[in-house]
FILUM-669021 format. One record per residue (C-alpha): residue in three letters; x, z, y. Coordinates in Angstrom, 3 decimals, always signed. Example, Ala and Ser with C-alpha at 12.3 -4.5 7.8 and 13.67 -1.06 7.14 Angstrom:
2
 code        u        w        v
  Ala  +12.300   +7.800   -4.500
  Ser  +13.670   +7.140   -1.060
***
This chain:
541
 code        u        w        v
  Met  +17.462  -14.116  -37.721
  Leu  +15.137  -13.340  -39.700
  Arg  +17.342  -11.170  -42.032
  Ile  +18.001   -9.207  -38.664
  Ala  +14.275   -8.796  -37.874
  Leu  +12.930   -7.539  -40.944
  Arg  +16.015   -4.751  -40.775
  Leu  +14.475   -3.982  -37.104
  His  +11.070   -2.892  -38.640
  Arg  +12.070   -0.831  -41.770
  Thr  +11.891   +2.643  -40.264
  Ala   +8.198   +1.853  -39.213
  Trp   +7.129   -0.133  -42.316
  Val   +8.339   +2.449  -44.604
  Ser   +6.706   +5.104  -42.581
  Met   +3.468   +3.493  -42.177
  Ser   +3.436   +2.006  -45.661
  Ala   +3.798   +5.735  -47.072
  Leu   +1.127   +6.388  -45.001
  Gly   -1.612   +4.008  -45.603
  Ala   -0.419   +4.538  -49.374
  Phe   -0.939   +8.312  -48.925
  Tyr   -4.107   +8.211  -47.468
  Gly   -5.558   +4.895  -49.358
  Ala   -5.060   +6.978  -52.919
  Leu   -6.277  +10.594  -51.732
  Gln   -9.459   +9.359  -50.046
  Ala  -10.311   +7.177  -53.748
  Val   -9.218  +10.217  -56.115
  Ser  -10.828  +12.989  -54.147
  Phe  -14.334  +10.737  -53.459
  Pro  -15.367  +12.193  -57.381
  Leu  -15.209  +15.834  -55.676
  Val  -17.127  +14.565  -52.567
  Val  -20.293  +12.792  -53.558
  Gly  -20.494  +14.384  -57.236
  His  -21.320  +12.154  -60.303
  Ser  -24.856  +12.145  -60.468
  Pro  -26.963   +9.373  -59.045
  Leu  -29.007  +11.549  -57.208
  Asp  -26.424  +13.435  -55.894
  Arg  -24.926  +10.013  -54.737
  Ala  -27.994   +8.736  -53.153
  Arg  -28.415  +11.755  -51.411
  Phe  -24.787  +11.511  -50.369
  Gly  -25.513   +7.635  -48.938
  Gln  -28.149   +8.820  -47.054
  Glu  -26.604  +11.922  -45.230
  Met  -23.461  +10.036  -44.614
  Ala  -25.363   +7.429  -42.618
  Ala  -27.083   +9.940  -40.332
  Phe  -23.854  +11.123  -39.976
  Gly  -22.275   +8.007  -38.614
  Arg  -24.684   +7.074  -36.409
  Gln  -23.775  +10.580  -34.703
  Val  -19.836   +9.337  -34.479
  Ser  -20.219   +5.257  -33.800
  Tyr  -18.066   +5.722  -31.324
  Leu  -15.555   +6.096  -33.587
  Ala  -16.127   +4.033  -36.442
  Pro  -18.669   +1.217  -37.731
  Leu  -22.229   +2.413  -39.570
  Pro  -21.262   +2.740  -42.772
  Val  -23.006   +1.254  -45.507
  Arg  -23.659   +2.150  -48.961
  Ala  -21.363   +5.077  -48.693
  Asp  -22.755   +6.199  -52.051
  Thr  -20.390   +4.189  -53.639
  Leu  -16.329   +4.338  -53.186
  Gly  -16.351   +0.882  -52.114
  Gly  -18.348   +1.475  -49.177
  Tyr  -16.957   +4.471  -48.630
  Leu  -13.408   +3.317  -48.404
  Gln  -14.613   +0.819  -46.405
  Trp  -16.294   +3.321  -43.407
  Arg  -13.875   +5.923  -43.602
  Met  -10.283   +4.037  -44.560
  Tyr  -10.822   +0.608  -43.485
  Gly  -13.293   +1.551  -40.854
  Ala  -12.017   +4.563  -39.095
  Phe   -8.261   +5.154  -39.683
  Leu   -6.091   +1.866  -41.111
  Pro   -7.478   +0.091  -37.789
  Val   -6.376   +2.493  -35.385
  Ala   -3.300   +3.389  -37.243
  Phe   -2.194   -0.028  -38.187
  Ala   -3.060   -1.382  -34.396
  Phe   -0.943   +1.225  -33.189
  Trp   +1.906   +0.309  -34.827
  Gly   +1.483   -3.104  -33.660
  Phe   +1.485   -2.534  -30.241
  Met   +4.317   -0.524  -30.554
  Ala   +6.383   -2.762  -32.603
  Gly   +5.141   -5.570  -29.991
  Ser   +6.538   -4.014  -26.484
  Gly   +9.611   -3.032  -28.566
  Val  +11.059   -5.708  -29.638
  Ile  +12.240   -7.687  -27.089
  Arg  +12.233   -5.507  -24.390
  Gly  +13.875   -2.712  -26.757
  Asp  +16.599   -5.203  -27.539
  Glu  +16.989   -6.044  -24.168
  Glu  +17.683   -2.285  -22.997
  Arg  +20.384   -1.874  -25.955
  Gly  +22.553   -4.986  -24.878
  Val  +21.790   -6.975  -28.110
  Leu  +19.713   -9.457  -26.690
  Glu  +22.295  -11.130  -24.519
  His  +24.390  -11.819  -27.556
  Trp  +21.781  -13.435  -29.676
  Leu  +21.054  -16.115  -26.161
  Ala  +24.632  -16.054  -26.431
  Gly  +25.182  -17.306  -29.174
  Gly  +22.607  -20.045  -28.697
  Val  +19.400  -18.580  -29.890
  Ala  +16.297  -19.987  -28.045
  Arg  +14.177  -17.940  -26.689
  Gly  +11.090  -19.328  -27.800
  Arg  +12.746  -19.360  -31.046
  Leu  +13.726  -15.680  -31.044
  Ile   +9.822  -14.849  -30.241
  Gly   +9.076  -16.858  -33.193
  Ile  +11.257  -15.232  -35.675
  Arg  +10.403  -11.497  -34.024
  Phe   +6.194  -12.474  -34.556
  Leu   +7.577  -13.309  -38.195
  Gly   +9.508  -10.805  -39.058
  Phe   +6.583   -8.308  -37.910
  Leu   +4.116  -10.737  -40.041
  Val   +6.528  -10.033  -43.359
  Ala   +6.632   -6.466  -42.923
  Ala   +2.653   -5.754  -42.019
  Ala   +1.445   -7.730  -44.663
  Ala   +4.219   -5.685  -47.341
  Ala   +2.630   -2.122  -45.637
  Ile   -1.191   -3.703  -45.940
  Ser   -0.167   -4.633  -49.950
  Leu   +1.366   -1.194  -50.943
  Thr   -1.781   +0.081  -49.118
  Ala   -3.877   -1.720  -51.340
  Ile   -2.051   -1.507  -54.279
  Ala   -2.153   +2.963  -53.870
  Thr   -5.822   +2.476  -53.059
  Gly   -6.556   +0.308  -56.311
  Leu   -4.233   +2.574  -58.441
  Gly   -6.420   +5.908  -56.517
  Ser   -9.630   +4.029  -57.673
  Val   -8.333   +3.570  -61.228
  Ala   -7.834   +7.299  -61.373
  Ala  -10.925   +8.538  -60.157
  Asp  -12.676   +6.158  -62.866
  Glu  -13.986   +3.881  -60.548
  Pro  -12.095   +0.743  -60.509
  Leu  -12.170   -1.267  -57.401
  Asp  -12.112   -5.157  -57.508
  Thr   -8.422   -6.381  -56.484
  Gly   -9.957   -9.477  -54.828
  Ser  -12.107   -7.560  -52.592
  Leu   -9.349   -4.836  -52.006
  Ala   -6.572   -8.293  -51.082
  Leu   -9.388   -9.723  -48.516
  Ala   -9.989   -6.202  -46.874
  Gly   -6.483   -6.600  -46.253
  Val   -6.686   -9.871  -44.279
  Pro   -8.569   -9.011  -41.310
  Leu   -6.266   -5.833  -41.268
  Leu   -3.503   -8.328  -40.818
  Gly   -4.978  -10.551  -38.308
  Leu   -5.770   -7.348  -35.891
  Met   -2.029   -6.326  -35.917
  Leu   -0.886   -9.387  -35.285
  Thr   -2.735   -9.160  -32.362
  Cys   -2.520   -6.060  -31.205
  Phe   +1.675   -7.224  -31.683
  Gly   +0.869  -10.322  -28.884
  Leu   -0.240   -7.682  -26.859
  Gly   +2.417   -5.958  -26.887
  Leu   +4.956   -9.254  -26.630
  Ile   +3.230   -9.930  -23.423
  Ala   +3.283   -6.661  -21.910
  Gly   +6.983   -6.288  -22.655
  Gln   +7.536   -9.347  -20.028
  Leu   +5.032   -7.812  -17.837
  Ser   +6.742   -4.349  -17.219
  Gly  +10.354   -3.839  -16.812
  Thr  +11.259   -1.390  -19.288
  Arg  +10.314   -0.581  -22.824
  Arg   +8.566   +2.741  -21.912
  Gly   +6.188   +1.047  -19.234
  Ala   +5.649   -1.861  -21.677
  Ala   +4.328   +0.929  -24.188
  Gly   +2.148   +2.554  -21.510
  Leu   +0.829   -0.787  -20.310
  Ala   -0.160   -2.215  -23.853
  Gly   -1.588   +1.266  -24.987
  Gly   -3.902   +1.484  -22.364
  Thr   -5.403   -2.293  -23.049
  Leu   -5.467   -1.456  -26.388
  Leu   -7.604   +1.892  -25.804
  Ala   -9.784   -0.017  -23.385
  Leu  -10.748   -2.873  -25.375
  Phe  -11.126   -0.336  -28.520
  Leu  -13.903   +1.922  -26.191
  Ile  -15.136   -1.622  -25.279
  Asn  -16.176   -2.367  -28.668
  Ser  -16.935   +1.521  -30.113
  Leu  -19.265   +2.209  -27.086
  Ser  -21.111   -1.231  -27.701
  Arg  -22.737   +0.411  -31.027
  Ser  -24.436   +2.832  -28.865
  Ala  -24.435   +0.831  -25.490
  Ala  -26.543   -1.632  -25.074
  Gly  -24.505   -2.804  -21.499
  Leu  -21.441   -3.452  -23.390
  Gln  -22.412   -5.463  -26.135
  Pro  -21.820   -8.469  -23.897
  Tyr  -18.515   -7.754  -23.612
  Arg  -17.243   -6.726  -26.702
  Val  -15.860  -10.164  -27.645
  Val  -13.188   -9.911  -25.953
  Ser  -12.233   -7.362  -28.041
  Pro   -9.766   -7.761  -31.416
  Phe  -11.709   -5.176  -33.331
  Phe  -14.759   -6.854  -32.724
  Tyr  -13.885   -9.758  -34.656
  Tyr  -12.127   -7.143  -36.980
  Glu  -15.839   -5.385  -38.032
  Arg  -17.273   -8.498  -38.613
  Ser  -16.004   -8.657  -41.809
  Ser  -16.763   -4.534  -42.236
  Thr  -18.405   -4.527  -45.528
  Val  -15.979   -6.485  -47.858
  Leu  -15.236   -3.851  -50.173
  Val  -19.224   -2.604  -50.353
  Pro  -20.954   -4.167  -53.329
  Gly  -22.561   -6.834  -52.625
  Gly  -20.545   -7.436  -49.159
  Thr  -19.362  -10.442  -47.517
  Phe  -15.570  -11.486  -45.949
  Asn  -16.707  -13.211  -42.556
  Leu  -14.057  -15.831  -42.510
  Gly  -14.508  -17.608  -38.780
  Ala  -13.938  -13.847  -37.019
  Thr  -10.559  -13.683  -39.288
  Phe   -9.552  -16.956  -38.184
  Leu  -10.394  -16.281  -34.616
  Leu   -7.914  -13.123  -35.192
  Phe   -5.102  -15.309  -36.218
  Val   -5.405  -17.730  -33.727
  Met   -5.562  -14.877  -30.707
  Ala   -2.053  -13.603  -32.369
  Leu   -0.600  -16.873  -32.286
  Ala   -2.110  -17.483  -28.553
  Leu   -0.530  -14.005  -27.349
  Ala   +2.765  -15.272  -28.991
  Gly   +2.685  -18.635  -27.512
  Val   +2.160  -16.546  -23.765
  Ala   +4.403  -14.023  -24.265
  Ala   +7.427  -16.875  -25.445
  Ala   +6.531  -19.184  -21.850
  Ala   +6.686  -15.710  -19.928
  Phe  +10.092  -14.907  -21.428
  Ile  +11.275  -18.017  -21.145
  Arg  +10.087  -17.870  -17.167
  Arg  +11.359  -14.351  -16.863
  Asp  +15.306  -13.193  -15.817
  Leu  +16.618  -11.074  -17.946
  Gly  +16.447   -7.295  -17.087
  Ser  +13.162   -8.294  -15.043
  Pro   +9.865   -8.217  -15.504
  Leu   +7.756  -11.864  -15.052
  Phe   +6.393  -10.853  -11.806
  Arg   +8.587   -8.578   -9.647
  Arg   +7.851   -6.993   -6.345
  Arg   +9.439   -8.248   -3.417
  Val  +11.251   -5.655   -1.567
  Arg  +12.189   -5.583   +1.690
  Pro  +16.095   -4.197   +2.278
  Gly  +15.805   -1.309   +3.981
  Pro  +18.834   +0.288   +6.153
  Pro  +21.268   +2.502   +4.171
  Ser  +21.127   +6.017   +4.323
  Pro  +23.864   +8.586   +3.524
  Thr  +20.826  +11.594   +2.649
  Pro  +19.479  +11.950   -0.665
  Val  +15.487  +11.156   -0.870
  Pro  +13.655  +13.858   +0.741
  Asn  +11.195  +14.846   -2.093
  Arg  +11.768  +18.324   -2.941
  Trp   +9.634  +18.029   -6.161
  Leu  +13.108  +15.387   -6.864
  Arg  +15.755  +18.495   -6.945
  Leu  +14.181  +21.256   -8.749
  Pro  +14.990  +20.835  -12.050
  Val  +12.265  +21.549  -14.436
  Leu   +9.690  +20.245  -12.327
  Arg  +11.604  +16.914  -11.454
  Asp  +10.807  +15.937  -15.088
  Val   +7.306  +16.626  -14.404
  Tyr   +7.109  +14.899  -11.757
  Asp   +8.347  +11.975  -13.250
  Gln   +5.390  +11.064  -15.203
  Arg   +2.560  +12.498  -13.081
  Ile   +0.908   +9.149  -13.465
  Ala   +0.949   +9.482  -17.077
  Leu   -0.113  +13.137  -17.214
  Thr   -2.880  +12.666  -14.826
  Ala   -4.174  +10.058  -17.301
  Trp   -3.835  +12.106  -20.454
  Leu   -5.874  +15.010  -18.594
  Ile   -8.527  +13.031  -18.004
  Gly   -8.583  +11.317  -21.282
  Val   -8.318  +14.855  -23.206
  Ala  -10.999  +16.365  -20.766
  Ala  -13.409  +13.655  -21.064
  Met  -12.660  +13.639  -24.984
  Ala  -14.164  +17.769  -24.787
  Val  -16.852  +16.769  -22.987
  Leu  -17.869  +14.536  -25.924
  Phe  -17.320  +16.364  -28.983
  Ala  -18.844  +19.671  -27.266
  Ser  -21.540  +17.387  -26.024
  Ile  -22.658  +16.331  -29.595
  Ala  -21.376  +19.702  -31.389
  Arg  -25.556  +21.005  -31.245
  Pro  -27.218  +17.656  -32.274
  Thr  -24.576  +17.494  -35.041
  Val  -25.166  +21.183  -36.529
  Asp  -28.789  +20.391  -36.305
  Leu  -28.497  +17.434  -38.620
  Met  -26.786  +19.590  -41.266
  Arg  -28.905  +21.920  -41.044
  Ser  -31.896  +19.520  -41.598
  Thr  -29.753  +17.697  -44.699
  Pro  -30.097  +19.477  -47.426
  Gly  -26.797  +17.956  -49.075
  Leu  -24.984  +19.184  -45.723
  Gln  -26.150  +22.289  -46.124
  Ala  -23.486  +23.597  -48.141
  Tyr  -20.794  +22.205  -46.334
  Leu  -21.672  +23.754  -42.913
  Ala  -22.113  +27.690  -44.605
  Leu  -18.501  +26.435  -45.844
  Ile  -17.026  +25.965  -42.105
  Ala  -19.911  +28.402  -40.328
  Gly  -19.681  +31.642  -39.831
  Gly  -22.054  +33.511  -37.566
  Asn  -21.435  +30.861  -34.695
  Pro  -22.347  +27.403  -36.633
  Tyr  -21.966  +25.619  -33.045
  Gln  -18.801  +27.781  -32.521
  Ala  -17.537  +26.582  -35.859
  Met  -18.321  +22.906  -35.150
  Ile  -16.248  +22.980  -32.093
  Gly  -13.374  +25.759  -33.632
  Phe  -12.576  +22.721  -36.611
  Phe  -13.444  +19.361  -35.241
  Trp  -12.678  +19.335  -31.471
  Phe   -9.148  +22.142  -31.593
  Gly   -8.452  +19.869  -34.712
  Thr   -9.006  +16.450  -32.396
  Leu   -7.146  +18.162  -30.303
  Gln   -4.290  +18.988  -32.335
  Leu   -4.231  +15.582  -33.253
  Leu   -4.015  +14.426  -29.628
  Leu   -1.347  +17.288  -28.661
  Ala   +0.753  +15.769  -31.619
  Val   +0.266  +12.066  -30.229
  Tyr   +1.331  +13.636  -26.657
  Val   +4.919  +15.556  -28.288
  Ile   +5.606  +12.078  -29.487
  Thr   +5.552  +10.229  -26.473
  His   +7.615  +12.921  -24.956
  Val  +10.001  +12.022  -27.617
  Ala  +10.049   +8.238  -27.083
  Arg  +11.081   +9.408  -23.504
  Trp  +13.946  +11.223  -24.569
  Ser  +14.683   +8.676  -26.748
  Ala  +14.519   +6.067  -23.688
  Asp  +16.510   +8.123  -21.658
  Glu  +19.401   +7.502  -24.037
  Ala  +18.911   +3.790  -24.512
  Glu  +18.487   +3.058  -20.770
  Gly  +21.271   +5.218  -19.354
  Arg  +19.469   +7.781  -17.336
  Leu  +20.947  +10.046  -19.939
  Glu  +24.499   +9.294  -19.259
  Ala  +23.745   +9.317  -15.336
  Ile  +22.138  +12.996  -15.525
  Leu  +25.024  +14.006  -17.432
  Ser  +27.612  +12.606  -15.180
  Glu  +26.502  +14.923  -12.460
  Pro  +27.552  +16.638  -13.819
  Val  +24.706  +19.056  -15.843
  Pro  +25.467  +20.711  -19.081
  Arg  +24.068  +19.135  -22.213
  Arg  +21.887  +22.522  -23.241
  Arg  +20.498  +22.599  -19.791
  Val  +19.049  +19.162  -20.592
  Val  +17.328  +20.230  -23.824
  Ala  +16.055  +23.153  -22.045
  Glu  +14.221  +21.424  -19.090
  Arg  +12.782  +18.983  -21.524
  Ala  +11.560  +21.734  -23.910
  Val  +10.378  +23.786  -20.640
  Ala   +8.728  +20.710  -19.046
  Leu   +6.941  +20.152  -22.396
  Ala   +5.811  +23.492  -22.117
  Leu   +4.324  +22.938  -18.763
  Thr   +2.537  +19.750  -19.266
  Thr   +0.930  +21.300  -22.859
  Val   -0.811  +24.073  -20.893
  Cys   -1.868  +22.033  -18.532
  Leu   -3.590  +19.754  -20.862
  Ile   -4.791  +22.104  -23.062
  Ala   -6.276  +23.881  -19.586
  Ala   -8.040  +20.802  -19.129
  Gly   -9.410  +20.246  -22.704
  Thr  -10.643  +24.281  -23.204
  Ile  -12.337  +24.310  -19.760
  Ala  -14.119  +21.096  -20.239
  Ala  -15.361  +21.963  -23.689
  Ala  -16.198  +25.707  -23.066
  Val  -18.348  +23.863  -19.771
  Val  -20.294  +21.735  -21.882
  Ala  -20.977  +24.066  -24.694
  Arg  -22.534  +26.438  -21.778
  Thr  -24.699  +23.539  -20.994
  Gln  -25.827  +22.732  -24.346
  Gln  -27.105  +26.891  -24.804
  Ile  -24.094  +27.214  -26.879
  Ala  -22.236  +30.708  -26.811
  Leu  -18.526  +30.997  -27.309
  Asp  -16.454  +34.384  -27.866
  Pro  -14.382  +34.671  -24.898
  Gly  -11.209  +36.295  -26.671
  Ala  -11.777  +33.610  -29.744
  Leu  -11.473  +30.550  -27.490
  Leu   -8.308  +32.156  -25.476
  Glu   -6.927  +32.235  -28.838
  Ala   -7.226  +29.170  -30.377
  Ala   -6.032  +28.241  -26.824
  Ala   -2.550  +30.210  -26.502
  Leu   -1.744  +29.393  -30.686
  Leu   -2.078  +25.040  -29.650
  Ile   +1.461  +25.993  -27.089
  Pro   +3.357  +27.199  -30.313
  Phe   +1.974  +24.420  -32.119
  Val   +3.373  +22.083  -29.834
  Leu   +7.018  +23.639  -29.228
  Ala   +7.332  +23.728  -32.688
  Met   +6.414  +19.710  -32.758
  Gly   +8.675  +19.044  -29.745
  Thr  +11.603  +20.645  -30.952
  Leu  +11.409  +18.580  -34.270
  Gly  +11.121  +15.894  -31.740
  Ala  +14.428  +17.185  -30.042
  Val  +16.447  +17.221  -33.105
  Leu  +15.625  +14.030  -34.409
  Ala  +15.905  +12.537  -31.162
  Ala  +19.767  +14.097  -30.811
  Phe  +20.039  +13.247  -34.274
  Ile  +18.793   +9.783  -34.992
  Pro  +17.385   +9.005  -31.676
  Arg  +16.510   +5.726  -32.436
  Ala  +14.123   +5.932  -35.412
  Ala  +12.809   +9.822  -34.021
  Val   +9.385   +8.128  -32.872
  Gly   +8.755   +6.621  -36.479
  Val   +9.759   +9.772  -38.604
  Leu   +7.999  +12.646  -35.696
  Ala   +5.097  +10.076  -36.047
  Ala   +5.139   +9.627  -40.121
  Tyr   +5.186  +13.522  -40.596
  Ala   +2.871  +14.362  -37.669
  Met   +0.248  +11.983  -39.571
  Ala   +1.100  +13.269  -42.730
  Gly   +0.911  +16.488  -42.255
  Tyr   -2.612  +15.927  -40.663
  Leu   -3.785  +14.177  -44.291
  Leu   -2.397  +17.319  -46.002
  Gln   -4.707  +19.746  -44.036
  Gln   -7.605  +17.438  -44.631
  Phe   -6.954  +16.787  -48.412
  Gly   -4.988  +19.859  -49.792
  Leu   -7.546  +22.142  -49.696
  Leu  -10.083  +19.890  -52.053
  Leu   -7.716  +19.244  -53.927
  Lys   -6.638  +22.637  -54.091
  Trp   -2.742  +22.145  -53.513
  Pro   -0.598  +25.527  -53.732
  Thr   -0.308  +27.442  -50.007
  Ala   +3.176  +26.578  -50.271
  Val   +2.658  +22.914  -49.815
  Leu   -0.376  +22.987  -47.402
  Asp   +2.078  +25.153  -45.389
  Leu   +4.535  +22.316  -44.843
  Ser   +1.788  +20.674  -42.494
  Met   +1.916  +21.948  -38.729
  Phe   -1.861  +21.458  -38.634
  Gln   -2.354  +24.060  -41.451
  Leu   +0.073  +26.208  -40.440
  Tyr   -1.905  +26.653  -36.807
  Gly   -5.717  +27.617  -38.727
  Ala   -9.066  +27.134  -37.829
  Pro   -8.819  +30.403  -34.703
  Leu  -11.532  +30.110  -33.211
  Val  -14.068  +30.363  -36.300
  Thr  -11.146  +32.468  -38.939
  Gly   -9.257  +34.175  -36.374
  Val   -5.651  +34.015  -35.903
  Tyr   -3.384  +32.654  -39.259
  Trp   -0.669  +35.448  -38.755
  Thr   +1.651  +34.061  -41.343
  Gly   +1.241  +30.330  -39.438
  Leu   +2.409  +31.877  -36.199
  Trp   +5.589  +33.403  -37.360
  Ala   +6.432  +29.778  -38.896
  Met   +5.790  +28.005  -35.967
  Leu   +7.596  +30.407  -33.955
  Ala  +10.608  +30.307  -36.610
  Val  +10.397  +26.565  -36.949
  Thr  +10.874  +26.481  -32.617
  Gly  +13.766  +28.909  -32.228
  Val  +15.803  +26.956  -35.123
  Gly  +14.691  +23.552  -33.874
  Phe  +15.731  +24.505  -30.437
  Leu  +19.148  +26.087  -31.415
  Ala  +19.640  +23.102  -33.771
  Ala  +18.782  +20.725  -31.153
  Leu  +21.201  +22.190  -28.652
  Val  +23.981  +22.036  -31.204
  Leu  +23.119  +18.125  -32.043
  Met  +23.341  +16.830  -28.535
  Gln  +26.514  +19.301  -27.583
  Arg  +28.608  +17.607  -30.256
  Arg  +27.435  +14.038  -30.602
  Asp  +28.311  +11.337  -28.425
  Ile  +25.691   +9.564  -26.273
  Gly  +25.123   +6.379  -27.311
  Arg  +25.502   +6.597  -31.075
***
């Protein structure tokens, strides 16, 4: 059973290991290029990052000794990136291991073979522990090799200790996902419940750094205990054994609660079922016009999730637009950041800041949104909904076309919400944005999303079980490639493998026509490939 549990994690393990190793090695190698080599340059860089860190404290802990490689990696990598990325893996895996096995029909075979429910939870928990520990270890090894290549080798013991609280955080998130899988009747619902809970816990901890009123409540967040060891890599830093121990205790407690809930509930049902009074049978369909329209039926089905996304995107736009002016003013008053500001800004530095940081973040949010759609498409097949739709009968090509149009419609709503919110807040901050450039930047996000969506459609038709993991790995690798490729002076042909690079920065530099044609080509070819694959393959294989 343990071998099976490990095999079920292999796709996510390979993807997250490669992502962590790639990110860690790039961060270490690029550090001398970012800060320079002279003590004066490094001291100035540390002061600038301390000032900049206070501006973005809602995203990451405050930097400590960012003028050193250890402090820089602790802030950028172990403080901001890895906790979010690996925690996402944790709750996705936890919400899918039991509920996903149940939807695929394999759980009944294991239980019929005499495997106790509590033992099954324990084996799956142990399997994820091994996979997570291996991914963290590979990330640490690649980061250490990158530090050697940068001629600033990190202490091996400190690297190993930095991964221990990260493992505890991942296991805690896995436990949250396990409980969500028992409370929800579907894997998709469990992922949404676990994701919303994790986001709330993350925001309680991150916002408490600047909002004193939230500080008493941050003790419920696992991220709070993770950050108690946020100086492990810093020269002279410490490792908080008590907080790390509490993380593992929380993980085991959550797994125990999930096991108890799994033992009590019926297969195919959540732990708490709503009692529905049977009504008289009706030979007529439900009188809902939205469910009768081909494309709007999919949009109506995700109306609650879409509303949450609209609120979240608008809130993020307000946040980024509101800090654009103080961030630019900080850069102008900081000598070391003036060169960076001159590099990214043209005639309007405030517009450049919104163009690079907000629209870059919006790209990442939309990529995550596309991944959630691909997860829905894969779940439709695993849960039998796709077979029901095709049996109406509905042509297979119509299913692919409806998915594409529904993705485009909902994406336009998200882009409009983010763009309008950013424009309104920018106006209140006395930031003049070029309307034509703003419209171009918003419109070019549509081919970006469609290109990502058609790639996801191909993966969902070819390898539905691994589609989410593969697309997520490509999206994150493309985002990192855009971030570090220019700094490391990689050739344009390599940079253009990233969909984020193909979008460019239209609010600052105008339309990147080569990237636009490439995204349209990917959309067209991907759509045709998805049609062919959906038409020829057997459903459920």
